[in-house]
MIDOSE-1310 file (N, C-alpha, C; in nm, 2 decimals, decimal comma, always signed):
residues 307
mvtg	-1,00/-0,67/-1,64/-0,95/-0,80/-1,60/-0,98/-0,83/-1,46; -1,05/-0,94/-1,43/-1,08/-0,98/-1,30/-0,98/-1,08/-1,25; -0,93/-1,06/-1,12/-0,81/-1,14/-1,07/-0,84/-1,19/-0,93; -0,75/-1,27/-0,88/-0,76/-1,32/-0,75/-0,71/-1,22/-0,65
gang	-0,79/-1,12/-0,62/-0,75/-1,01/-0,54/-0,67/-0,91/-0,62; -0,65/-0,79/-0,56/-0,56/-0,69/-0,62/-0,42/-0,74/-0,64; -0,38/-0,83/-0,54/-0,24/-0,89/-0,55/-0,22/-0,97/-0,68; -0,33/-1,04/-0,72/-0,33/-1,12/-0,84/-0,31/-1,03/-0,96
aigs	-0,37/-0,91/-0,96/-0,35/-0,82/-1,07/-0,21/-0,76/-1,07; -0,16/-0,72/-0,96/-0,02/-0,67/-0,95/+0,08/-0,77/-1,00; +0,07/-0,89/-0,95/+0,16/-1,00/-0,99/+0,15/-1,02/-1,14; +0,03/-1,02/-1,20/+0,02/-1,05/-1,34/+0,08/-0,94/-1,43
fiaa	+0,06/-0,81/-1,39/+0,12/-0,70/-1,47/+0,27/-0,70/-1,46; +0,33/-0,72/-1,34/+0,47/-0,72/-1,33/+0,53/-0,84/-1,40; +0,47/-0,95/-1,40/+0,52/-1,07/-1,47/+0,51/-1,05/-1,62; +0,41/-0,98/-1,66/+0,39/-0,96/-1,81/+0,48/-0,85/-1,87
lvnp	+0,52/-0,75/-1,79/+0,58/-0,63/-1,84/+0,73/-0,61/-1,79; +0,77/-0,69/-1,70/+0,91/-0,67/-1,64/+0,99/-0,79/-1,68; +1,10/-0,76/-1,74/+1,21/-0,86/-1,77/+1,32/-0,85/-1,67; +1,40/-0,96/-1,66/+1,51/-0,95/-1,57/+1,60/-0,83/-1,60
gdei	+1,63/-0,75/-1,50/+1,71/-0,63/-1,51/+1,63/-0,50/-1,53; +1,51/-0,51/-1,57/+1,42/-0,39/-1,58/+1,40/-0,33/-1,44; +1,38/-0,20/-1,44/+1,37/-0,13/-1,31/+1,22/-0,10/-1,28; +1,18/-0,12/-1,16/+1,05/-0,09/-1,11/+1,07/+0,02/-1,00
vcfe	+0,99/+0,12/-1,01/+1,00/+0,23/-0,91/+0,87/+0,24/-0,83; +0,89/+0,25/-0,70/+0,77/+0,27/-0,61/+0,81/+0,35/-0,49; +0,71/+0,39/-0,42/+0,74/+0,48/-0,30/+0,75/+0,39/-0,18; +0,84/+0,44/-0,08/+0,87/+0,36/+0,03/+0,85/+0,44/+0,16
pgfp	+0,78/+0,38/+0,26/+0,73/+0,25/+0,28/+0,63/+0,21/+0,17; +0,61/+0,08/+0,15/+0,51/+0,04/+0,05/+0,46/-0,10/+0,08; +0,36/-0,14/+0,01/+0,30/-0,28/+0,02/+0,41/-0,38/-0,01; +0,44/-0,47/+0,09/+0,56/-0,56/+0,07/+0,55/-0,65/-0,05
myfd	+0,43/-0,68/-0,10/+0,41/-0,77/-0,22/+0,47/-0,70/-0,35; +0,48/-0,57/-0,35/+0,55/-0,51/-0,46/+0,70/-0,56/-0,47; +0,76/-0,56/-0,35/+0,90/-0,61/-0,35/+0,91/-0,75/-0,39; +0,82/-0,84/-0,34/+0,82/-0,98/-0,37/+0,80/-1,01/-0,52
haam	+0,71/-0,94/-0,58/+0,68/-0,96/-0,72/+0,80/-0,91/-0,81; +0,86/-0,80/-0,77/+0,97/-0,75/-0,84/+1,09/-0,86/-0,84; +1,11/-0,91/-0,72/+1,22/-1,01/-0,70/+1,19/-1,13/-0,78; +1,07/-1,18/-0,77/+1,04/-1,31/-0,84/+1,05/-1,30/-0,99
nggv	+1,04/-1,18/-1,05/+1,05/-1,16/-1,19/+1,18/-1,10/-1,24; +1,28/-1,09/-1,14/+1,41/-1,05/-1,18/+1,42/-0,90/-1,20; +1,32/-0,82/-1,15/+1,32/-0,68/-1,16/+1,41/-0,62/-1,06; +1,46/-0,50/-1,09/+1,54/-0,42/-1,00/+1,45/-0,31/-0,93
lktv	+1,42/-0,33/-0,81/+1,33/-0,23/-0,74/+1,41/-0,11/-0,69; +1,36/+0,01/-0,73/+1,42/+0,13/-0,68/+1,31/+0,21/-0,61; +1,34/+0,27/-0,50/+1,23/+0,33/-0,42/+1,26/+0,48/-0,40; +1,15/+0,55/-0,38/+1,14/+0,69/-0,35/+1,09/+0,71/-0,21
pltv	+1,17/+0,77/-0,12/+1,13/+0,77/+0,02/+1,02/+0,87/+0,05; +0,92/+0,83/+0,13/+0,82/+0,92/+0,18/+0,86/+0,96/+0,32; +0,86/+1,09/+0,35/+0,89/+1,14/+0,49/+0,79/+1,23/+0,54; +0,78/+1,25/+0,67/+0,69/+1,34/+0,73/+0,74/+1,48/+0,73
ndgg	+0,67/+1,57/+0,67/+0,71/+1,71/+0,67/+0,68/+1,79/+0,80; +0,71/+1,91/+0,80/+0,69/+1,99/+0,92/+0,54/+2,00/+0,96; +0,45/+1,99/+0,86/+0,31/+2,00/+0,88/+0,25/+1,87/+0,93; +0,33/+1,76/+0,94/+0,28/+1,63/+0,98/+0,23/+1,55/+0,87
dwaf	+0,24/+1,59/+0,74/+0,20/+1,52/+0,63/+0,31/+1,44/+0,56; +0,28/+1,33/+0,50/+0,38/+1,25/+0,42/+0,40/+1,32/+0,29; +0,53/+1,33/+0,25/+0,56/+1,40/+0,13/+0,69/+1,34/+0,07; +0,72/+1,38/-0,05/+0,84/+1,33/-0,12/+0,91/+1,44/-0,20
dfev	+1,03/+1,42/-0,23/+1,11/+1,52/-0,30/+1,11/+1,48/-0,45; +1,06/+1,58/-0,53/+1,04/+1,55/-0,68/+1,18/+1,53/-0,74; +1,28/+1,60/-0,69/+1,42/+1,58/-0,75/+1,47/+1,44/-0,72; +1,44/+1,39/-0,61/+1,47/+1,25/-0,58/+1,40/+1,15/-0,67
frsv	+1,27/+1,18/-0,68/+1,18/+1,10/-0,77/+1,24/+1,10/-0,91; +1,27/+1,21/-0,96/+1,33/+1,22/-1,10/+1,46/+1,15/-1,11; +1,54/+1,16/-1,01/+1,68/+1,09/-1,01/+1,67/+0,94/-1,01; +1,57/+0,89/-0,95/+1,55/+0,74/-0,94/+1,51/+0,68/-1,08
ltdk	+1,44/+0,75/-1,16/+1,40/+0,71/-1,29/+1,52/+0,70/-1,39; +1,53/+0,60/-1,47/+1,64/+0,58/-1,57/+1,58/+0,53/-1,70; +1,67/+0,51/-1,80/+1,62/+0,45/-1,92/+1,58/+0,30/-1,91; +1,62/+0,24/-1,79/+1,58/+0,10/-1,77/+1,45/+0,09/-1,69
ttfl	+1,39/+0,20/-1,65/+1,27/+0,20/-1,58/+1,15/+0,15/-1,67; +1,09/+0,05/-1,63/+0,98/-0,01/-1,71/+0,84/+0,03/-1,64; +0,84/+0,03/-1,51/+0,72/+0,03/-1,43/+0,73/+0,13/-1,32; +0,62/+0,20/-1,30/+0,61/+0,29/-1,18/+0,48/+0,24/-1,11
ilns	+0,50/+0,21/-0,98/+0,38/+0,18/-0,89/+0,35/+0,30/-0,81; +0,22/+0,35/-0,83/+0,17/+0,46/-0,75/+0,05/+0,41/-0,67; +0,06/+0,42/-0,54/-0,04/+0,37/-0,45/-0,10/+0,48/-0,37; -0,23/+0,52/-0,41/-0,30/+0,63/-0,35/-0,45/+0,59/-0,35
phnp	-0,51/+0,60/-0,23/-0,46/+0,62/-0,10/-0,35/+0,52/-0,06; -0,25/+0,57/+0,02/-0,13/+0,49/+0,03/-0,13/+0,40/+0,15; -0,08/+0,28/+0,13/-0,05/+0,18/+0,24/+0,10/+0,18/+0,26; +0,15/+0,20/+0,39/+0,07/+0,21/+0,51/+0,06/+0,35/+0,57
tgkc	+0,10/+0,45/+0,50/+0,11/+0,59/+0,56/-0,02/+0,66/+0,57; -0,12/+0,62/+0,48/-0,24/+0,69/+0,47/-0,24/+0,82/+0,39; -0,13/+0,84/+0,32/-0,11/+0,96/+0,23/-0,21/+0,95/+0,11; -0,27/+1,06/+0,08/-0,34/+1,08/-0,04/-0,26/+1,17/-0,13
ftea	-0,22/+1,11/-0,24/-0,14/+1,20/-0,34/-0,23/+1,30/-0,39; -0,18/+1,43/-0,39/-0,27/+1,54/-0,44/-0,27/+1,55/-0,59; -0,36/+1,62/-0,64/-0,37/+1,64/-0,79/-0,24/+1,71/-0,84; -0,19/+1,81/-0,76/-0,06/+1,88/-0,80/+0,05/+1,78/-0,81
emit	+0,06/+1,69/-0,71/+0,17/+1,59/-0,71/+0,16/+1,50/-0,83; +0,04/+1,46/-0,86/+0,02/+1,37/-0,98/+0,05/+1,44/-1,11; +0,01/+1,57/-1,12/+0,05/+1,64/-1,24/+0,20/+1,65/-1,26; +0,27/+1,68/-1,15/+0,41/+1,69/-1,16/+0,48/+1,55/-1,20
isdi	+0,43/+1,44/-1,14/+0,47/+1,31/-1,18/+0,45/+1,29/-1,33; +0,33/+1,33/-1,37/+0,30/+1,31/-1,51/+0,39/+1,39/-1,60; +0,42/+1,51/-1,56/+0,51/+1,60/-1,64/+0,65/+1,54/-1,65; +0,70/+1,48/-1,55/+0,83/+1,42/-1,55/+0,83/+1,30/-1,64
ldkd	+0,72/+1,22/-1,64/+0,71/+1,10/-1,73/+0,70/+1,15/-1,87; +0,61/+1,25/-1,90/+0,59/+1,29/-2,03/+0,72/+1,34/-2,10; +0,80/+1,42/-2,02/+0,92/+1,48/-2,07/+1,03/+1,38/-2,10; +1,05/+1,29/-2,01/+1,17/+1,20/-2,02/+1,15/+1,05/-2,02
fpnv	+1,03/+1,01/-1,98/+1,01/+0,86/-1,97/+0,87/+0,83/-2,02; +0,84/+0,86/-2,14/+0,70/+0,83/-2,19/+0,66/+0,69/-2,20; +0,76/+0,60/-2,20/+0,73/+0,45/-2,21/+0,71/+0,38/-2,08; +0,72/+0,45/-1,97/+0,70/+0,39/-1,84/+0,55/+0,36/-1,82
vvls	+0,52/+0,24/-1,78/+0,38/+0,20/-1,75/+0,35/+0,22/-1,60; +0,24/+0,28/-1,57/+0,21/+0,31/-1,43/+0,10/+0,22/-1,38; +0,13/+0,15/-1,27/+0,03/+0,07/-1,20/-0,02/+0,15/-1,09; -0,15/+0,19/-1,10/-0,21/+0,28/-1,00/-0,29/+0,19/-0,90
devy	-0,23/+0,16/-0,79/-0,29/+0,08/-0,69/-0,39/+0,16/-0,61; -0,52/+0,15/-0,63/-0,62/+0,23/-0,57/-0,72/+0,15/-0,49; -0,67/+0,05/-0,42/-0,76/-0,04/-0,35/-0,84/+0,02/-0,23; -0,79/+0,14/-0,18/-0,86/+0,21/-0,07/-0,95/+0,31/-0,12
dflt	-0,95/+0,34/-0,25/-1,04/+0,42/-0,33/-1,11/+0,53/-0,24; -1,23/+0,51/-0,20/-1,31/+0,62/-0,14/-1,28/+0,63/+0,01; -1,20/+0,55/+0,07/-1,18/+0,55/+0,21/-1,08/+0,66/+0,25; -1,12/+0,79/+0,23/-1,04/+0,90/+0,27/-1,11/+0,99/+0,37
fddn	-1,03/+1,06/+0,45/-1,09/+1,14/+0,56/-1,07/+1,29/+0,55; -1,14/+1,36/+0,63/-1,13/+1,51/+0,64/-1,16/+1,56/+0,50; -1,08/+1,65/+0,45/-1,10/+1,71/+0,31/-1,03/+1,64/+0,20; -0,97/+1,52/+0,23/-0,89/+1,46/+0,13/-0,98/+1,38/+0,03
khip	-0,95/+1,38/-0,10/-1,02/+1,31/-0,20/-0,93/+1,23/-0,28; -0,98/+1,11/-0,31/-0,90/+1,02/-0,40/-0,92/+1,06/-0,54; -0,81/+1,08/-0,61/-0,81/+1,11/-0,76/-0,74/+1,00/-0,83; -0,81/+0,93/-0,92/-0,74/+0,83/-1,00/-0,64/+0,89/-1,09
fati	-0,52/+0,83/-1,09/-0,41/+0,88/-1,17/-0,44/+0,88/-1,32; -0,52/+0,79/-1,36/-0,55/+0,78/-1,51/-0,64/+0,89/-1,56; -0,70/+0,97/-1,46/-0,78/+1,08/-1,50/-0,70/+1,21/-1,51; -0,58/+1,21/-1,47/-0,49/+1,33/-1,48/-0,43/+1,34/-1,62
kdnw	-0,45/+1,45/-1,68/-0,39/+1,48/-1,81/-0,43/+1,36/-1,91; -0,33/+1,31/-1,98/-0,36/+1,20/-2,07/-0,30/+1,07/-2,02; -0,30/+1,05/-1,89/-0,24/+0,93/-1,83/-0,31/+0,80/-1,86; -0,43/+0,81/-1,91/-0,50/+0,68/-1,94/-0,42/+0,58/-2,02
yrtv	-0,35/+0,64/-2,12/-0,29/+0,55/-2,22/-0,18/+0,47/-2,16; -0,12/+0,51/-2,04/-0,01/+0,43/-1,98/-0,04/+0,38/-1,85; -0,17/+0,39/-1,80/-0,20/+0,35/-1,66/-0,30/+0,24/-1,66; -0,26/+0,15/-1,56/-0,35/+0,04/-1,52/-0,40/+0,07/-1,38
svys	-0,53/+0,08/-1,36/-0,58/+0,11/-1,23/-0,63/-0,02/-1,16; -0,58/-0,05/-1,04/-0,61/-0,18/-0,98/-0,70/-0,16/-0,85; -0,80/-0,24/-0,84/-0,90/-0,23/-0,73/-0,91/-0,36/-0,66; -0,97/-0,36/-0,54/-0,99/-0,48/-0,46/-1,13/-0,47/-0,39
ggkl	-1,21/-0,57/-0,43/-1,34/-0,59/-0,36/-1,32/-0,61/-0,21; -1,22/-0,68/-0,18/-1,20/-0,71/-0,03/-1,18/-0,59/+0,04; -1,09/-0,50/-0,01/-1,06/-0,37/+0,06/-1,18/-0,28/+0,05; -1,24/-0,26/-0,06/-1,36/-0,17/-0,08/-1,47/-0,21/+0,01
lnat	-1,50/-0,34/+0,02/-1,62/-0,38/+0,09/-1,59/-0,45/+0,23; -1,47/-0,42/+0,28/-1,43/-0,48/+0,41/-1,45/-0,63/+0,42; -1,41/-0,70/+0,31/-1,42/-0,84/+0,30/-1,29/-0,90/+0,25; -1,19/-0,88/+0,32/-1,05/-0,90/+0,27/-1,02/-1,04/+0,24
gwkv	-1,10/-1,14/+0,29/-1,07/-1,28/+0,25/-1,13/-1,32/+0,12; -1,21/-1,24/+0,06/-1,28/-1,29/-0,06/-1,20/-1,29/-0,18; -1,09/-1,21/-0,19/-0,99/-1,22/-0,29/-1,05/-1,20/-0,43; -1,12/-1,09/-0,46/-1,16/-1,05/-0,59/-1,11/-0,91/-0,62
gwai	-1,02/-0,91/-0,72/-0,97/-0,78/-0,76/-1,00/-0,76/-0,91; -0,98/-0,63/-0,96/-1,00/-0,61/-1,10/-0,91/-0,49/-1,14; -0,87/-0,49/-1,27/-0,79/-0,39/-1,33/-0,85/-0,33/-1,45; -0,84/-0,20/-1,46/-0,90/-0,13/-1,57/-0,78/-0,05/-1,64
gpek	-0,78/-0,06/-1,77/-0,67/+0,01/-1,84/-0,68/-0,01/-1,99; -0,58/+0,04/-2,07/-0,58/+0,02/-2,21/-0,57/-0,13/-2,25; -0,65/-0,16/-2,35/-0,65/-0,31/-2,39/-0,52/-0,37/-2,42; -0,43/-0,29/-2,48/-0,30/-0,35/-2,52/-0,21/-0,39/-2,39
iirl	-0,24/-0,32/-2,28/-0,17/-0,35/-2,16/-0,24/-0,46/-2,08; -0,37/-0,45/-2,07/-0,45/-0,55/-2,00/-0,43/-0,69/-2,07; -0,43/-0,69/-2,20/-0,42/-0,82/-2,27/-0,29/-0,89/-2,23; -0,18/-0,82/-2,22/-0,05/-0,89/-2,18/-0,06/-0,95/-2,04
agii	-0,12/-0,88/-1,94/-0,13/-0,93/-1,81/-0,24/-1,04/-1,81; -0,34/-1,03/-1,90/-0,44/-1,14/-1,91/-0,39/-1,27/-1,94; -0,28/-1,27/-2,02/-0,22/-1,40/-2,06/-0,16/-1,46/-1,94; -0,09/-1,38/-1,85/-0,03/-1,44/-1,73/-0,14/-1,48/-1,63
nntt	-0,24/-1,40/-1,61/-0,35/-1,43/-1,52/-0,42/-1,56/-1,57; -0,44/-1,58/-1,70/-0,51/-1,69/-1,75/-0,43/-1,82/-1,72; -0,30/-1,81/-1,72/-0,21/-1,93/-1,70/-0,18/-1,96/-1,56; -0,21/-1,87/-1,47/-0,19/-1,89/-1,33/-0,32/-1,91/-1,25
tyct	-0,40/-1,81/-1,24/-0,52/-1,82/-1,17/-0,63/-1,88/-1,25; -0,63/-1,85/-1,38/-0,73/-1,89/-1,48/-0,87/-1,83/-1,46; -0,93/-1,85/-1,34/-1,06/-1,79/-1,31/-1,08/-1,77/-1,16; -1,12/-1,64/-1,13/-1,15/-1,61/-0,99/-1,28/-1,67/-0,96
ntpa	-1,30/-1,72/-0,83/-1,42/-1,80/-0,80/-1,55/-1,72/-0,83; -1,64/-1,79/-0,89/-1,76/-1,73/-0,94/-1,85/-1,67/-0,83; -1,88/-1,74/-0,72/-1,97/-1,68/-0,62/-1,92/-1,55/-0,57; -1,79/-1,53/-0,55/-1,74/-1,40/-0,50/-1,75/-1,30/-0,61
qvam	-1,73/-1,33/-0,74/-1,75/-1,24/-0,84/-1,89/-1,19/-0,85; -1,99/-1,28/-0,84/-2,13/-1,25/-0,85/-2,17/-1,15/-0,73; -2,12/-1,19/-0,61/-2,15/-1,10/-0,49/-2,09/-0,96/-0,51; -1,97/-0,95/-0,56/-1,91/-0,82/-0,58/-1,99/-0,74/-0,69
aril	-2,02/-0,81/-0,80/-2,09/-0,74/-0,91/-2,23/-0,69/-0,86; -2,30/-0,77/-0,78/-2,43/-0,72/-0,74/-2,43/-0,60/-0,65; -2,33/-0,59/-0,57/-2,32/-0,48/-0,47/-2,26/-0,35/-0,53; -2,17/-0,36/-0,62/-2,09/-0,24/-0,67/-2,18/-0,13/-0,72
dtid	-2,29/-0,16/-0,78/-2,38/-0,06/-0,84/-2,45/+0,02/-0,73; -2,45/-0,03/-0,61/-2,54/+0,03/-0,50/-2,46/+0,09/-0,39; -2,33/+0,08/-0,39/-2,25/+0,12/-0,27/-2,25/+0,27/-0,24; -2,28/+0,35/-0,35/-2,29/+0,49/-0,33/-2,43/+0,54/-0,32
tsqn	-2,53/+0,45/-0,30/-2,67/+0,49/-0,30/-2,73/+0,48/-0,17; -2,80/+0,58/-0,12/-2,87/+0,58/+0,01/-3,00/+0,51/-0,01; -3,04/+0,43/+0,09/-3,17/+0,36/+0,08/-3,25/+0,37/+0,21; -3,38/+0,40/+0,20/-3,46/+0,41/+0,32/-3,41/+0,51/+0,42
eqps	-3,36/+0,62/+0,37/-3,30/+0,73/+0,45/-3,18/+0,68/+0,53; -3,12/+0,57/+0,49/-3,00/+0,53/+0,55/-2,88/+0,57/+0,47; -2,76/+0,60/+0,53/-2,65/+0,64/+0,44/-2,60/+0,53/+0,35; -2,54/+0,57/+0,24/-2,49/+0,47/+0,15/-2,38/+0,39/+0,22
fida	-2,34/+0,28/+0,16/-2,23/+0,20/+0,21/-2,10/+0,28/+0,22; -2,08/+0,36/+0,11/-1,96/+0,44/+0,11/-1,96/+0,54/+0,23; -2,07/+0,61/+0,24/-2,07/+0,71/+0,35/-2,06/+0,65/+0,49; -2,13/+0,53/+0,51/-2,13/+0,46/+0,63/-1,99/+0,41/+0,67
svas	-1,92/+0,36/+0,56/-1,78/+0,30/+0,58/-1,69/+0,41/+0,62; -1,69/+0,52/+0,55/-1,60/+0,64/+0,58/-1,63/+0,69/+0,72; -1,75/+0,70/+0,76/-1,79/+0,75/+0,89/-1,74/+0,66/+1,00; -1,75/+0,53/+0,97/-1,71/+0,43/+1,07/-1,55/+0,43/+1,09
flav	-1,48/+0,43/+0,98/-1,34/+0,43/+0,98/-1,28/+0,56/+1,04; -1,35/+0,67/+1,01/-1,31/+0,80/+1,06/-1,32/+0,81/+1,21; -1,44/+0,75/+1,27/-1,46/+0,75/+1,41/-1,35/+0,66/+1,48; -1,32/+0,55/+1,42/-1,21/+0,46/+1,48/-1,08/+0,53/+1,47
rdll	-1,05/+0,60/+1,36/-0,92/+0,67/+1,35/-0,91/+0,78/+1,46; -1,01/+0,85/+1,48/-1,01/+0,96/+1,58/-1,00/+0,90/+1,72; -1,07/+0,79/+1,75/-1,06/+0,73/+1,88/-0,92/+0,68/+1,90; -0,87/+0,61/+1,80/-0,74/+0,55/+1,82/-0,63/+0,66/+1,84
fkei	-0,64/+0,76/+1,76/-0,55/+0,87/+1,78/-0,55/+0,93/+1,92; -0,67/+0,95/+1,97/-0,68/+1,01/+2,11/-0,63/+0,91/+2,21; -0,66/+0,78/+2,20/-0,62/+0,68/+2,30/-0,47/+0,67/+2,30; -0,41/+0,67/+2,18/-0,26/+0,66/+2,18/-0,20/+0,78/+2,24
kdmp	-0,25/+0,90/+2,21/-0,20/+1,02/+2,28/-0,21/+1,02/+2,43; -0,32/+0,95/+2,48/-0,34/+0,95/+2,62/-0,27/+0,84/+2,70; -0,21/+0,75/+2,62/-0,14/+0,64/+2,69/-0,01/+0,68/+2,75; +0,03/+0,62/+2,86/+0,15/+0,66/+2,93/+0,28/+0,61/+2,86
lpwe	+0,29/+0,63/+2,73/+0,41/+0,59/+2,66/+0,46/+0,72/+2,58; +0,59/+0,73/+2,57/+0,64/+0,85/+2,49/+0,64/+0,83/+2,34; +0,52/+0,79/+2,29/+0,51/+0,77/+2,15/+0,41/+0,87/+2,09; +0,41/+0,89/+1,96/+0,33/+0,99/+1,89/+0,26/+0,93/+1,77
plhc	+0,13/+0,93/+1,77/+0,05/+0,89/+1,65/+0,07/+0,99/+1,54; +0,08/+0,94/+1,41/+0,10/+1,03/+1,30/-0,04/+1,04/+1,23; -0,07/+1,16/+1,18/-0,20/+1,18/+1,12/-0,22/+1,09/+1,00; -0,34/+1,04/+0,99/-0,38/+0,94/+0,89/-0,49/+1,00/+0,80
nsgy	-0,46/+1,02/+0,67/-0,56/+1,08/+0,58/-0,65/+0,98/+0,51; -0,62/+0,85/+0,52/-0,70/+0,75/+0,45/-0,66/+0,61/+0,49; -0,74/+0,52/+0,45/-0,70/+0,38/+0,46/-0,72/+0,31/+0,59; -0,65/+0,20/+0,61/-0,67/+0,11/+0,72/-0,58/+0,13/+0,84
fmmv	-0,47/+0,20/+0,82/-0,36/+0,19/+0,91/-0,33/+0,33/+0,98; -0,28/+0,33/+1,10/-0,23/+0,45/+1,16/-0,08/+0,42/+1,21; +0,01/+0,50/+1,16/+0,15/+0,49/+1,20/+0,18/+0,57/+1,32; +0,28/+0,52/+1,40/+0,31/+0,58/+1,53/+0,46/+0,59/+1,54
dvsk	+0,51/+0,71/+1,58/+0,65/+0,73/+1,60/+0,69/+0,68/+1,74; +0,78/+0,58/+1,74/+0,82/+0,52/+1,87/+0,97/+0,54/+1,90; +1,02/+0,65/+1,84/+1,17/+0,68/+1,85/+1,21/+0,71/+1,99; +1,11/+0,75/+2,08/+1,15/+0,79/+2,21/+1,12/+0,67/+2,31
crnl	+1,09/+0,55/+2,26/+1,06/+0,44/+2,34/+1,17/+0,34/+2,36; +1,29/+0,37/+2,30/+1,39/+0,27/+2,30/+1,43/+0,22/+2,44; +1,44/+0,32/+2,54/+1,49/+0,28/+2,67/+1,39/+0,20/+2,75; +1,27/+0,19/+2,70/+1,16/+0,11/+2,77/+1,17/-0,04/+2,73
ipkk	+1,24/-0,07/+2,62/+1,23/-0,20/+2,57/+1,35/-0,29/+2,63; +1,32/-0,40/+2,68/+1,43/-0,49/+2,73/+1,53/-0,52/+2,63; +1,66/-0,54/+2,66/+1,77/-0,56/+2,57/+1,75/-0,68/+2,49; +1,68/-0,78/+2,54/+1,68/-0,91/+2,47/+1,60/-0,90/+2,34
yfes	+1,52/-0,80/+2,33/+1,44/-0,78/+2,20/+1,53/-0,72/+2,09; +1,64/-0,66/+2,13/+1,73/-0,60/+2,03/+1,85/-0,70/+2,00; +1,86/-0,80/+2,08/+1,98/-0,89/+2,07/+1,96/-1,02/+2,00; +1,84/-1,06/+1,99/+1,82/-1,19/+1,92/+1,67/-1,21/+1,87
hdyv	+1,65/-1,29/+1,77/+1,52/-1,32/+1,72/+1,46/-1,44/+1,80; +1,54/-1,50/+1,89/+1,50/-1,62/+1,96/+1,49/-1,59/+2,11; +1,42/-1,48/+2,14/+1,42/-1,43/+2,28/+1,33/-1,51/+2,37; +1,24/-1,60/+2,32/+1,15/-1,68/+2,40/+1,16/-1,82/+2,35
egla	+1,18/-1,91/+2,45/+1,19/-2,06/+2,41/+1,05/-2,10/+2,35; +1,06/-2,16/+2,23/+0,94/-2,22/+2,17/+0,85/-2,12/+2,10; +0,88/-1,99/+2,11/+0,79/-1,89/+2,05/+0,82/-1,88/+1,90; +0,72/-1,89/+1,82/+0,74/-1,88/+1,67/+0,77/-1,74/+1,64
tnki	+0,89/-1,71/+1,60/+0,93/-1,57/+1,56/+0,98/-1,56/+1,42; +0,99/-1,45/+1,37/+1,04/-1,43/+1,23/+1,19/-1,44/+1,22; +1,24/-1,56/+1,20/+1,38/-1,59/+1,20/+1,44/-1,56/+1,06; +1,35/-1,54/+0,96/+1,40/-1,51/+0,83/+1,45/-1,37/+0,82
ylpg	+1,39/-1,28/+0,90/+1,42/-1,14/+0,89/+1,57/-1,11/+0,93; +1,64/-1,04/+0,85/+1,78/-1,01/+0,87/+1,86/-1,13/+0,91; +1,86/-1,24/+0,83/+1,93/-1,36/+0,87/+2,08/-1,34/+0,90; +2,13/-1,40/+1,00/+2,27/-1,39/+1,03/+2,32/-1,26/+1,10
tkni	+2,23/-1,18/+1,14/+2,26/-1,06/+1,21/+2,18/-1,03/+1,33; +2,23/-0,96/+1,42/+2,16/-0,92/+1,54/+2,11/-0,77/+1,53; +2,12/-0,72/+1,42/+2,08/-0,58/+1,40/+1,93/-0,57/+1,38; +1,86/-0,57/+1,50/+1,71/-0,57/+1,50/+1,66/-0,43/+1,51
pldl	+1,58/-0,38/+1,42/+1,54/-0,24/+1,42/+1,45/-0,21/+1,54; +1,45/-0,08/+1,58/+1,37/-0,04/+1,69/+1,23/-0,08/+1,68; +1,16/-0,06/+1,56/+1,02/-0,08/+1,55/+0,99/-0,23/+1,57; +1,08/-0,32/+1,52/+1,05/-0,46/+1,53/+1,07/-0,50/+1,68
afvr	+1,17/-0,45/+1,74/+1,19/-0,48/+1,89/+1,07/-0,43/+1,97; +1,02/-0,31/+1,93/+0,90/-0,25/+2,00/+0,78/-0,34/+1,99; +0,74/-0,38/+1,87/+0,62/-0,45/+1,85/+0,63/-0,59/+1,91; +0,75/-0,65/+1,91/+0,76/-0,78/+1,98/+0,75/-0,77/+2,13
wmgq	+0,80/-0,66/+2,18/+0,79/-0,63/+2,33/+0,64/-0,61/+2,36; +0,58/-0,53/+2,28/+0,44/-0,50/+2,31/+0,35/-0,62/+2,30; +0,38/-0,71/+2,20/+0,30/-0,83/+2,19/+0,33/-0,93/+2,29; +0,45/-0,95/+2,33/+0,49/-1,06/+2,42/+0,46/-1,02/+2,57
engv	+0,48/-0,89/+2,60/+0,47/-0,85/+2,74/+0,35/-0,77/+2,77; +0,28/-0,71/+2,67/+0,17/-0,63/+2,70/+0,04/-0,67/+2,62; +0,05/-0,78/+2,54/-0,07/-0,83/+2,48/-0,13/-0,75/+2,37; -0,05/-0,66/+2,31/-0,10/-0,57/+2,20/-0,02/-0,60/+2,08
tmmp	-0,10/-0,64/+1,97/-0,03/-0,67/+1,85/-0,03/-0,56/+1,75; +0,09/-0,53/+1,70/+0,11/-0,42/+1,60/+0,20/-0,48/+1,49; +0,22/-0,40/+1,38/+0,30/-0,44/+1,27/+0,42/-0,34/+1,26; +0,54/-0,39/+1,25/+0,66/-0,30/+1,24/+0,67/-0,24/+1,10
ncff	+0,70/-0,11/+1,10/+0,71/-0,04/+0,97/+0,82/-0,09/+0,88; +0,92/-0,15/+0,94/+1,04/-0,20/+0,87/+1,00/-0,30/+0,77; +0,89/-0,37/+0,79/+0,84/-0,47/+0,69/+0,79/-0,41/+0,56; +0,77/-0,28/+0,56/+0,72/-0,21/+0,45/+0,84/-0,14/+0,37
yns	+0,96/-0,18/+0,40/+1,08/-0,12/+0,33/+1,15/-0,23/+0,27; +1,21/-0,20/+0,15/+1,29/-0,30/+0,07/+1,44/-0,27/+0,09; +1,47/-0,14/+0,13/+1,61/-0,10/+0,14/+1,66/-0,11/+0,28
């Protein structure tokens, strides 16, 4: 199924398969649109926390994962390579997830968000969840031409999976988007067959993209480490983002960024966030301070949490 970006596919599958009161499980932090689609369709979103282990890698507790699943769980969203942490779920992790589903929750549909696909670094490799054991029958794999080809405004996505699941989402997609624009579809279709092919002794698009992003990741990591701020970049195994620990920066931030969303006259700020409260998280205060007073734009991690 071809959709208006990967987000169009995600929205169509959730609308097709989730009824009010059904539970959707995903990992947190996570792509904020998961939360929005769940809310729009009356789903109950339940999250499994990702945390940084002693080795500096993002991990999760399988017991917690198992405890979050219930008889009301309809949908599991698995995003690997992961946004925003850069985690690549390992084959062992995917096998254990499969075992838990096989044993107790065989009717759960898995949406495998794989929009960063080949964009992995070091020795990490992307493994499609549908290729693990017999997961094909319950898995829809979602991709994004915009993410894969560094053309994020083009909004062409596609989903691959069993016909009986694709057909249900196709009904929703047909009545909402109807048809993704033809020129973008043609452009994506023409290039996909060649992105892993070297030409004229030049590296393939995939190899060149991975090398380019890897160089930027390494440069950014070094520059953050060298800056005169008590912050710490977290290792990034894949994707577009690098997360930074700013827990030691609190005393550097002026109090006004913790006290109000209206800290500058006339400045357009996010006044919807935490309405009616002055409980402004450290990361939100930090990025507003950095943007307003230091001219550096970043995104707060709290926007990637639903709880």
